[in-house]
N, C-alpha and C positions, 0 to 999 in steps of 0.2 A: 894460443896461437901456434900454428904448425910451421911457420916460416915461409909458407908459399905466398907468392905474389898474386893478388887477385885484381884483374882489370875490369873496369866497368865497360862491358862489351858495347853497349848502346852508345856510350860517349866516345870510345876509341875508334869504332869502325863506322863513322858517319860519312866518310869520303869527302870531308871538307879540309882543304889545304890550310895549314897553320900560317903559311906565308902570305898567300894571295886571297884566302878565304873563298876560293871557288870550289864548286863541287866537281870532282873528277874521280873516275874509277881507279886511276893509277895511285891514288893516295893510299888505298888499302894495300895494294901490292908493295909500295915502298915502305909502308909500316912493317909489313911482314919481312921483307928482304933486307932493309937497311935500318930499321927502327927509327925512321924519320917519317913524320906525318906530313909529307909534302907531295905535290903533284910532280909529274915528269918535267914540266916546264921550269918549275922552281928548282928542281934537282939539277937540271942542266945548267941553269944560271949560277947555282952555287958551285958547280964544278969549274965553270969558266972564270967566274969572279968570286973567289972564296972569301973575300973580306966582308 
């Protein structure tokens, strides 16, 4: 092993939100920017209601 992290690209970039299970283009953007696989709607709700 060389210590590099290998991601299953097919599984990781399928644009399905882990919170609401909806297909959204913002899921890929949030995964890259914030390391969260959630859509913008779920991201906003987590910001407003962090519990």
